[in-house]
C-alpha positions as CSV (number, residue, x, y, z in Angstrom):
1,M,-0.5,47.6,-34.9
2,A,0.8,48.2,-31.4
3,R,-1.8,46.8,-29.1
4,F,-2.6,43.2,-28.7
5,G,-4.9,41.0,-26.5
6,R,-6.8,37.7,-26.3
7,I,-10.5,37.2,-26.5
8,R,-12.9,34.3,-26.2
9,S,-15.4,34.1,-29.0
10,M,-17.7,31.5,-30.4
11,T,-14.8,30.1,-32.4
12,G,-12.5,29.7,-29.3
13,D,-9.7,31.7,-27.7
14,S,-7.7,33.9,-30.0
15,F,-4.8,36.3,-29.9
16,V,-5.9,39.6,-31.5
17,A,-4.5,42.8,-32.8
18,L,-6.6,45.7,-31.7
19,D,-7.5,48.6,-34.0
20,D,-9.9,51.0,-32.2
21,A,-13.0,48.9,-31.5
22,V,-12.1,46.1,-33.9
23,A,-10.2,43.0,-33.1
24,H,-8.3,41.2,-35.8
25,K,-7.7,37.5,-35.2
26,L,-4.0,36.5,-35.4
27,D,-2.7,33.1,-36.7
28,A,-0.1,33.0,-33.9
29,A,1.0,34.8,-30.7
30,P,2.0,38.4,-31.6
31,W,5.6,37.8,-30.3
32,Q,5.8,34.9,-32.7
33,G,5.0,37.2,-35.6
34,G,1.3,36.4,-35.7
35,E,-0.5,38.0,-38.7
36,P,-4.2,38.7,-39.2
37,A,-5.8,35.4,-40.2
38,S,-9.1,36.8,-41.6
39,G,-11.2,39.8,-41.7
40,P,-12.3,41.9,-38.6
41,L,-13.4,39.8,-35.7
42,V,-16.2,41.0,-33.4
43,R,-14.7,41.4,-29.9
44,G,-15.6,38.7,-27.5
45,A,-14.9,38.3,-23.8
46,E,-11.5,39.7,-22.8
47,L,-8.9,37.3,-21.5
48,A,-5.6,37.9,-19.9
49,P,-3.4,39.0,-22.9
50,C,-0.9,36.2,-22.5
51,C,-0.5,32.7,-20.9
52,P,2.9,32.8,-19.2
53,K,4.8,29.9,-17.9
54,T,6.4,32.2,-15.4
55,V,5.0,35.1,-13.4
56,L,8.0,36.7,-12.0
57,C,7.7,39.5,-9.5
58,V,9.9,42.1,-7.8
59,A,9.6,43.1,-4.1
60,R,10.3,46.5,-2.6
61,N,11.2,48.2,-5.9
62,Y,9.7,51.5,-4.8
63,R,11.4,53.1,-1.8
64,A,8.3,54.6,-0.3
65,H,6.5,51.2,-0.5
66,A,9.4,49.4,1.3
67,A,9.3,52.1,4.0
68,E,5.5,51.9,4.5
69,L,5.9,48.2,5.4
70,G,8.9,48.8,7.6
71,N,11.4,47.2,5.2
72,D,14.7,48.4,3.8
73,V,15.3,48.6,0.0
74,P,17.3,45.5,-1.0
75,A,20.8,45.9,-2.4
76,A,19.9,43.8,-5.4
77,P,16.5,43.0,-6.9
78,M,14.4,40.7,-4.7
79,F,12.4,38.3,-6.7
80,F,9.5,35.9,-6.0
81,M,7.0,34.1,-8.2
82,K,3.2,33.7,-8.5
83,P,1.8,30.6,-10.0
84,A,0.2,30.9,-13.4
85,S,-3.0,29.7,-11.8
86,S,-3.3,33.0,-10.0
87,I,-3.9,34.9,-13.2
88,L,-7.3,36.6,-13.5
89,D,-8.8,37.8,-16.7
90,P,-9.5,41.6,-16.9
91,G,-13.0,42.4,-15.6
92,G,-12.9,39.3,-13.4
93,T,-13.4,38.9,-9.6
94,V,-10.7,38.5,-7.0
95,L,-11.8,36.0,-4.4
96,L,-11.0,36.7,-0.8
97,P,-10.0,33.3,0.7
98,P,-11.3,32.2,4.1
99,E,-7.7,31.5,5.1
100,S,-6.8,35.2,5.2
101,E,-8.2,38.1,7.2
102,R,-6.3,40.8,5.3
103,V,-5.9,40.8,1.5
104,E,-4.3,43.8,0.0
105,Y,-3.9,45.3,-3.5
106,E,-0.6,46.2,-5.1
107,G,-0.9,47.8,-8.6
108,E,2.0,47.2,-10.9
109,L,3.4,47.7,-14.4
110,A,4.1,44.4,-16.0
111,V,6.6,43.6,-18.8
112,V,5.8,40.9,-21.4
113,L,8.8,39.0,-22.7
114,G,9.1,38.5,-26.5
115,K,12.1,36.3,-26.7
116,R,13.8,33.5,-24.7
117,A,16.1,35.3,-22.2
118,R,18.9,33.5,-20.4
119,R,21.9,35.3,-18.9
120,V,21.3,38.5,-20.9
121,S,23.1,41.7,-20.2
122,A,21.3,44.8,-19.0
123,R,22.6,46.5,-22.1
124,D,20.7,44.1,-24.3
125,A,17.8,43.4,-22.1
126,M,15.3,45.7,-23.7
127,S,15.6,43.8,-27.0
128,Y,13.9,40.9,-25.2
129,V,10.8,43.0,-24.2
130,F,7.7,42.5,-26.4
131,G,5.4,45.0,-24.6
132,Y,3.7,46.2,-21.4
133,T,0.5,45.6,-19.6
134,L,-0.9,46.1,-16.1
135,A,-1.3,43.8,-13.1
136,C,-2.2,43.7,-9.5
137,D,-0.1,41.6,-7.1
138,V,-2.9,40.7,-4.7
139,T,-1.4,39.6,-1.4
140,A,-2.7,38.0,1.8
141,R,-0.7,40.2,4.0
142,D,-1.3,38.3,7.2
143,L,-0.2,35.0,5.6
144,Q,2.8,36.7,4.2
145,R,3.9,37.6,7.7
146,S,3.0,34.4,9.4
147,D,4.4,32.0,6.8
148,G,7.8,33.6,6.5
149,Q,7.8,32.9,2.8
150,W,5.4,34.2,0.2
151,T,4.1,31.4,-1.9
152,R,0.7,31.0,-0.3
153,A,0.2,34.7,0.4
154,K,0.8,35.6,-3.3
155,G,-0.5,32.5,-5.0
156,F,-4.2,32.0,-4.4
157,D,-6.3,31.6,-7.5
158,T,-7.4,35.1,-8.9
159,F,-4.5,36.9,-7.1
160,C,-2.9,38.2,-10.3
161,P,-5.4,40.3,-12.4
162,L,-3.6,40.9,-15.7
163,G,-4.3,43.0,-18.8
164,P,-6.3,44.0,-20.5
165,T,-4.0,44.4,-23.5
166,I,-0.3,44.5,-24.3
167,D,1.1,47.7,-25.8
168,T,4.3,47.5,-27.7
169,E,4.8,51.3,-27.9
170,F,4.5,52.3,-24.2
171,A,6.6,55.3,-23.5
172,F,8.0,55.6,-20.0
173,G,8.7,59.4,-20.1
174,E,6.3,60.9,-17.5
175,A,4.2,57.7,-17.2
176,V,2.4,57.5,-13.8
177,L,1.1,54.3,-12.2
178,E,-2.2,54.6,-10.3
179,L,-4.6,52.3,-8.5
180,W,-8.2,53.3,-7.6
181,V,-10.6,51.6,-5.3
182,N,-14.3,52.6,-5.6
183,D,-13.3,55.8,-7.4
184,E,-10.8,56.8,-4.7
185,Q,-7.2,57.0,-5.7
186,R,-5.0,54.8,-3.3
187,Q,-1.7,54.6,-5.2
188,R,0.1,57.0,-7.5
189,A,3.8,57.2,-8.5
190,P,5.9,57.8,-11.6
191,V,7.3,54.5,-12.9
192,S,10.6,56.3,-13.0
193,D,10.6,55.9,-9.2
194,M,11.6,52.3,-9.5
195,V,14.8,51.5,-7.6
196,F,15.9,48.9,-10.2
197,D,15.0,49.7,-13.8
198,I,13.6,47.1,-16.3
199,P,16.9,46.3,-18.0
200,T,18.5,45.5,-14.6
201,L,15.5,43.4,-13.6
202,I,15.6,41.3,-16.7
203,A,19.3,40.9,-16.6
204,E,19.3,39.8,-12.9
205,A,16.3,37.5,-13.3
206,S,17.8,35.8,-16.4
207,R,20.8,34.8,-14.4
208,F,18.8,32.2,-12.3
209,T,15.7,31.4,-14.5
210,T,15.1,31.2,-18.2
211,L,12.3,33.6,-19.3
212,H,10.2,32.5,-22.3
213,P,8.2,34.5,-24.8
214,G,4.9,35.4,-23.2
215,D,6.3,35.3,-19.6
216,I,5.6,38.4,-17.5
217,L,7.6,40.4,-15.0
218,L,5.8,42.5,-12.5
219,T,8.0,45.5,-11.7
220,G,7.0,46.3,-8.1
221,T,4.3,48.5,-6.5
222,P,4.3,52.1,-5.2
223,E,3.3,53.1,-1.7
224,G,-0.3,53.2,-0.7
225,V,-1.1,49.5,-0.5
226,G,-4.2,48.6,1.6
227,P,-7.0,46.1,2.2
228,L,-9.5,44.8,-0.2
229,S,-13.1,44.2,0.8
230,A,-16.0,42.3,-0.8
231,G,-17.8,44.6,-3.2
232,D,-14.8,46.7,-4.1
233,R,-14.2,47.8,-7.7
234,V,-10.5,48.3,-8.5
235,V,-8.9,50.1,-11.5
236,V,-5.2,50.0,-12.2
237,K,-4.1,52.8,-14.6
238,C,-0.8,53.9,-16.2
239,S,-0.3,56.6,-18.8
240,G,-0.6,55.1,-22.3
241,L,-2.0,51.7,-21.3
242,A,-5.5,50.5,-21.2
243,D,-7.0,50.4,-17.7
244,L,-7.2,47.1,-15.8
245,T,-10.4,46.6,-13.8
246,F,-11.6,43.9,-11.5
247,S,-14.1,43.4,-8.7
248,V,-13.7,41.7,-5.3
249,A,-15.9,39.1,-3.5
250,K,-15.6,36.6,-0.7
251,E,-14.8,33.0,-1.7
252,D,-17.1,30.4,-0.2
253,A,-15.4,28.3,2.4
Protein backbone atom coordinates (compact mmCIF):
# COMPACT_ATOMS: atom_id res chain seq x y z
CA MET A 1 0.00 0.00 0.00
CA ALA A 2 1.24 3.47 -0.86
CA ARG A 3 -1.05 5.81 1.09
CA PHE A 4 -1.02 6.20 4.86
CA GLY A 5 -2.73 8.35 7.47
CA ARG A 6 -3.81 8.57 11.08
CA ILE A 7 -7.33 8.30 12.45
CA ARG A 8 -9.07 8.64 15.79
CA SER A 9 -11.52 5.84 16.48
CA MET A 10 -13.18 4.37 19.55
CA THR A 11 -10.00 2.37 20.20
CA GLY A 12 -7.71 5.42 20.12
CA ASP A 13 -5.38 7.09 17.63
CA SER A 14 -3.86 4.80 15.01
CA PHE A 15 -1.63 4.90 11.97
CA VAL A 16 -3.45 3.29 9.07
CA ALA A 17 -2.77 2.06 5.57
CA LEU A 18 -5.51 3.20 3.21
CA ASP A 19 -7.03 0.97 0.58
CA ASP A 20 -9.85 2.79 -1.20
CA ALA A 21 -12.42 3.52 1.53
CA VAL A 22 -10.98 1.01 4.00
CA ALA A 23 -8.37 1.84 6.64
CA HIS A 24 -6.16 -0.96 7.94
CA LYS A 25 -4.74 -0.33 11.40
CA LEU A 26 -0.94 -0.58 11.60
CA ASP A 27 1.05 -1.91 14.55
CA ALA A 28 3.66 0.88 14.18
CA ALA A 29 4.33 4.03 12.18
CA PRO A 30 4.59 3.21 8.47
CA TRP A 31 8.19 4.51 8.26
CA GLN A 32 9.03 2.01 11.00
CA GLY A 33 7.70 -0.83 8.86
CA GLY A 34 4.27 -0.98 10.51
CA GLU A 35 2.12 -3.87 9.33
CA PRO A 36 -1.66 -4.35 9.45
CA ALA A 37 -2.47 -5.42 13.00
CA SER A 38 -5.96 -6.76 12.38
CA GLY A 39 -8.76 -6.81 9.85
CA PRO A 40 -10.21 -3.74 8.13
CA LEU A 41 -10.84 -0.83 10.46
CA VAL A 42 -13.77 1.51 9.93
CA ARG A 43 -12.45 4.98 9.19
CA GLY A 44 -12.64 7.41 12.10
CA ALA A 45 -11.89 11.12 12.34
CA GLU A 46 -8.88 12.05 10.23
CA LEU A 47 -5.81 13.31 12.06
CA ALA A 48 -2.65 14.90 10.72
CA PRO A 49 -0.80 11.95 9.16
CA CYS A 50 2.31 12.29 11.33
CA CYS A 51 3.43 13.78 14.65
CA PRO A 52 6.69 15.55 13.81
CA LYS A 53 9.26 16.75 16.28
CA THR A 54 10.34 19.32 13.72
CA VAL A 55 8.28 21.30 11.21
CA LEU A 56 10.95 22.77 8.96
CA CYS A 57 9.97 25.32 6.32
CA VAL A 58 11.63 27.02 3.37
CA ALA A 59 11.11 30.67 2.50
CA ARG A 60 11.12 32.21 -0.97
CA ASN A 61 11.53 28.95 -2.86
CA TYR A 62 9.39 30.10 -5.79
CA ARG A 63 10.72 33.13 -7.67
CA ALA A 64 7.32 34.67 -8.38
CA HIS A 65 6.34 34.46 -4.71
CA ALA A 66 9.55 36.14 -3.59
CA ALA A 67 8.88 38.90 -6.12
CA GLU A 68 5.26 39.45 -5.09
CA LEU A 69 6.43 40.28 -1.55
CA GLY A 70 9.28 42.47 -2.78
CA ASN A 71 12.05 40.03 -1.86
CA ASP A 72 15.02 38.61 -3.71
CA VAL A 73 15.51 34.88 -4.07
CA PRO A 74 18.16 33.82 -1.52
CA ALA A 75 21.47 32.42 -2.71
CA ALA A 76 20.96 29.38 -0.49
CA PRO A 77 17.83 27.84 1.06
CA MET A 78 16.33 30.08 3.74
CA PHE A 79 14.89 28.00 6.57
CA PHE A 80 12.57 28.67 9.48
CA MET A 81 10.54 26.46 11.82
CA LYS A 82 6.95 26.26 12.97
CA PRO A 83 6.19 24.71 16.37
CA ALA A 84 4.58 21.27 16.37
CA SER A 85 1.69 22.87 18.29
CA SER A 86 0.74 24.76 15.11
CA ILE A 87 -0.30 21.54 13.33
CA LEU A 88 -3.99 21.32 12.46
CA ASP A 89 -5.77 18.11 11.53
CA PRO A 90 -7.31 17.97 8.03
CA GLY A 91 -10.81 19.35 8.02
CA GLY A 92 -10.01 21.51 11.04
CA THR A 93 -10.40 25.23 11.57
CA VAL A 94 -7.66 27.83 11.37
CA LEU A 95 -8.24 30.40 14.10
CA LEU A 96 -7.50 34.03 13.28
CA PRO A 97 -5.82 35.44 16.39
CA PRO A 98 -6.82 38.85 17.77
CA GLU A 99 -3.14 39.88 17.71
CA SER A 100 -3.10 40.03 13.89
CA GLU A 101 -5.09 42.05 11.38
CA ARG A 102 -3.84 40.16 8.30
CA VAL A 103 -3.47 36.39 8.26
CA GLU A 104 -2.54 34.85 4.90
CA TYR A 105 -2.51 31.39 3.31
CA GLU A 106 0.53 29.74 1.71
CA GLY A 107 -0.20 26.36 0.14
CA GLU A 108 2.75 23.97 0.08
CA LEU A 109 3.96 20.49 -0.79
CA ALA A 110 5.37 18.80 2.32
CA VAL A 111 8.00 16.06 2.51
CA VAL A 112 7.80 13.44 5.28
CA LEU A 113 11.12 12.03 6.45
CA GLY A 114 11.45 8.29 6.84
CA LYS A 115 14.94 7.99 8.34
CA ARG A 116 17.19 9.97 10.65
CA ALA A 117 19.04 12.49 8.51
CA ARG A 118 22.19 14.26 9.65
CA ARG A 119 24.70 15.76 7.20
CA VAL A 120 23.41 13.77 4.25
CA SER A 121 24.47 14.53 0.69
CA ALA A 122 22.08 15.81 -1.96
CA ARG A 123 22.94 12.68 -3.94
CA ASP A 124 21.62 10.43 -1.16
CA ALA A 125 18.90 12.72 0.20
CA MET A 126 15.92 11.12 -1.52
CA SER A 127 16.60 7.82 0.23
CA TYR A 128 15.62 9.59 3.46
CA VAL A 129 12.16 10.55 2.15
CA PHE A 130 9.20 8.41 3.21
CA GLY A 131 6.49 10.24 1.30
CA TYR A 132 4.60 13.44 0.58
CA THR A 133 1.58 15.31 1.87
CA LEU A 134 0.10 18.80 1.73
CA ALA A 135 0.31 21.73 4.12
CA CYS A 136 -0.59 25.37 4.47
CA ASP A 137 1.94 27.72 6.05
CA VAL A 138 -0.57 30.12 7.59
CA THR A 139 1.17 33.43 8.34
CA ALA A 140 0.27 36.56 10.28
CA ARG A 141 1.81 38.85 7.68
CA ASP A 142 1.61 42.03 9.73
CA LEU A 143 3.40 40.39 12.66
CA GLN A 144 6.01 38.91 10.35
CA ARG A 145 6.87 42.41 9.21
CA SER A 146 6.69 44.13 12.59
CA ASP A 147 8.55 41.48 14.62
CA GLY A 148 11.55 41.24 12.31
CA GLN A 149 11.67 37.48 12.87
CA TRP A 150 9.00 34.96 12.11
CA THR A 151 8.38 32.75 15.12
CA ARG A 152 5.18 34.40 16.30
CA ALA A 153 3.83 35.12 12.81
CA LYS A 154 4.20 31.50 11.74
CA GLY A 155 3.64 29.77 15.05
CA PHE A 156 0.10 30.35 16.31
CA ASP A 157 -1.93 27.26 17.14
CA THR A 158 -3.72 25.93 14.00
CA PHE A 159 -1.26 27.70 11.65
CA CYS A 160 -0.08 24.48 9.98
CA PRO A 161 -2.94 22.49 8.43
CA LEU A 162 -1.39 19.17 7.39
CA GLY A 163 -2.51 16.08 5.48
CA PRO A 164 -4.75 14.36 4.95
CA THR A 165 -2.56 11.40 3.96
CA ILE A 166 1.04 10.52 3.12
CA ASP A 167 1.62 9.15 -0.38
CA THR A 168 4.83 7.21 -0.94
CA GLU A 169 4.50 7.02 -4.72
CA PHE A 170 4.00 10.70 -5.55
CA ALA A 171 5.38 11.47 -9.02
CA PHE A 172 6.70 14.99 -9.57
CA GLY A 173 6.53 14.94 -13.36
CA GLU A 174 3.89 17.50 -14.28
CA ALA A 175 2.53 17.85 -10.72
CA VAL A 176 0.86 21.19 -10.07
CA LEU A 177 0.29 22.75 -6.66
CA GLU A 178 -2.94 24.74 -6.21
CA LEU A 179 -4.81 26.53 -3.44
CA TRP A 180 -8.49 27.43 -3.61
CA VAL A 181 -10.47 29.74 -1.33
CA ASN A 182 -14.26 29.46 -1.49
CA ASP A 183 -14.07 27.67 -4.87
CA GLU A 184 -11.80 30.38 -6.34
CA GLN A 185 -8.30 29.40 -7.39
CA ARG A 186 -5.74 31.67 -5.72
CA GLN A 187 -2.45 29.81 -6.25
CA ARG A 188 -1.22 27.55 -9.04
CA ALA A 189 2.29 26.53 -10.07
CA PRO A 190 4.20 23.41 -11.12
CA VAL A 191 6.25 22.02 -8.25
CA SER A 192 9.13 21.98 -10.73
CA ASP A 193 9.23 25.78 -10.32
CA MET A 194 10.98 25.39 -6.96
CA VAL A 195 14.28 27.27 -6.85
CA PHE A 196 15.93 24.65 -4.65
CA ASP A 197 14.88 21.06 -5.23
CA ILE A 198 14.06 18.57 -2.47
CA PRO A 199 17.46 16.82 -2.40
CA THR A 200 19.15 20.19 -1.96
CA LEU A 201 16.73 21.22 0.78
CA ILE A 202 17.23 18.01 2.77
CA ALA A 203 21.00 18.13 2.39
CA GLU A 204 21.23 21.78 3.46
CA ALA A 205 18.81 21.36 6.37
CA SER A 206 20.59 18.28 7.69
CA ARG A 207 23.79 20.29 8.04
CA PHE A 208 22.38 22.28 10.97
CA THR A 209 19.60 20.11 12.43
CA THR A 210 18.96 16.41 12.73
CA LEU A 211 15.76 15.38 10.98
CA HIS A 212 13.93 12.40 12.45
CA PRO A 213 11.46 9.91 10.99
CA GLY A 214 8.05 11.55 10.82
CA ASP A 215 9.46 15.09 10.64
CA ILE A 216 8.16 17.27 7.83
CA LEU A 217 9.72 19.75 5.45
CA LEU A 218 7.48 22.36 3.83
CA THR A 219 8.99 23.17 0.46
CA GLY A 220 7.79 26.73 -0.14
CA THR A 221 4.76 28.42 -1.65
CA PRO A 222 4.01 29.78 -5.13
CA GLU A 223 2.79 33.27 -5.90
CA GLY A 224 -0.76 34.33 -5.14
CA VAL A 225 -0.70 34.45 -1.34
CA GLY A 226 -3.47 36.49 0.19
CA PRO A 227 -5.66 37.11 3.24
CA LEU A 228 -7.91 34.68 5.06
CA SER A 229 -11.25 35.72 6.49
CA ALA A 230 -13.62 34.11 8.94
CA GLY A 231 -15.97 31.79 7.07
CA ASP A 232 -13.48 30.90 4.33
CA ARG A 233 -13.15 27.32 3.14
CA VAL A 234 -9.68 26.47 1.80
CA VAL A 235 -8.53 23.53 -0.31
CA VAL A 236 -4.88 22.75 -1.09
CA LYS A 237 -4.42 20.42 -4.06
CA CYS A 238 -1.53 18.74 -5.84
CA SER A 239 -1.66 16.20 -8.63
CA GLY A 240 -1.61 12.68 -7.21
CA LEU A 241 -2.18 13.66 -3.57
CA ALA A 242 -5.39 13.74 -1.54
CA ASP A 243 -6.83 17.26 -1.11
CA LEU A 244 -6.24 19.10 2.17
CA THR A 245 -9.24 21.13 3.34
CA PHE A 246 -9.79 23.46 6.26
CA SER A 247 -12.06 26.26 7.35
CA VAL A 248 -11.35 29.61 8.98
CA ALA A 249 -12.86 31.34 12.01
CA LYS A 250 -12.01 34.12 14.42
CA GLU A 251 -10.43 33.12 17.72
CA ASP A 252 -12.09 34.56 20.78
CA ALA A 253 -9.92 37.18 22.47
